C-alpha positions, 0 to 999 in steps of 0.5 A, a space after each residue: 307978353 313974350 313969344 311962347 307956345 300953347 296947346 290949342 285944345 279941341 273940345 267935344 260935347 253933346 246937347 244936354 237937352 234935346 232941341 237946345 244949344 246947352 252943351 257940356 264940353 269936355 276936352 276931346 281931340 288932339 290939341 295942336 301946338 300954336 305960337 302965342 304971346 304969353 304973360 310972364 306973370 300969369 301965363 295967359 296966352 294970346 295968339 299974335 294979332 288976336 286983339 279983342 277977338 279970340 281966334 280958333 287955332 285952326 280956323 281964325 277969328 271966332 264969333 261971340 255966342 249969345 248965352 243960352 241961360 242966365 248961368 252962361 250970361 253970369 259966367 262971362 263972354 262965350 266965343 265959338 268957332 263956327 267951323 269946329 267945336 273950339 270955344 273960349 270963355 272970357 270970365 266975368 268979374 263975378 266969376 273971377 271974384 267967386 273963383 278967387 273967393 274959393 282960394 284957387 287963384 
């Protein structure tokens, strides 16, 4: 990992079903440039000192979210900022294998 820059994107969304937390997210706000550590091989970015907990570029450490559906659970670990709409998905091995299987890796 080497020092680099990344865009801390903000997302917006609306509940898909009234009274539930299932939300379709879309990029929806001004991103901000953040200092990061970047993998020279794959381009993955991590904020300095992030460790295993994702950080919101504006508010710091994020909280792990409980999956609302089996589909969300299959996708991997979801993290969210309690102060804004920033979210992170850490893909599951199953999702990674399905993505590579489509020839998109």
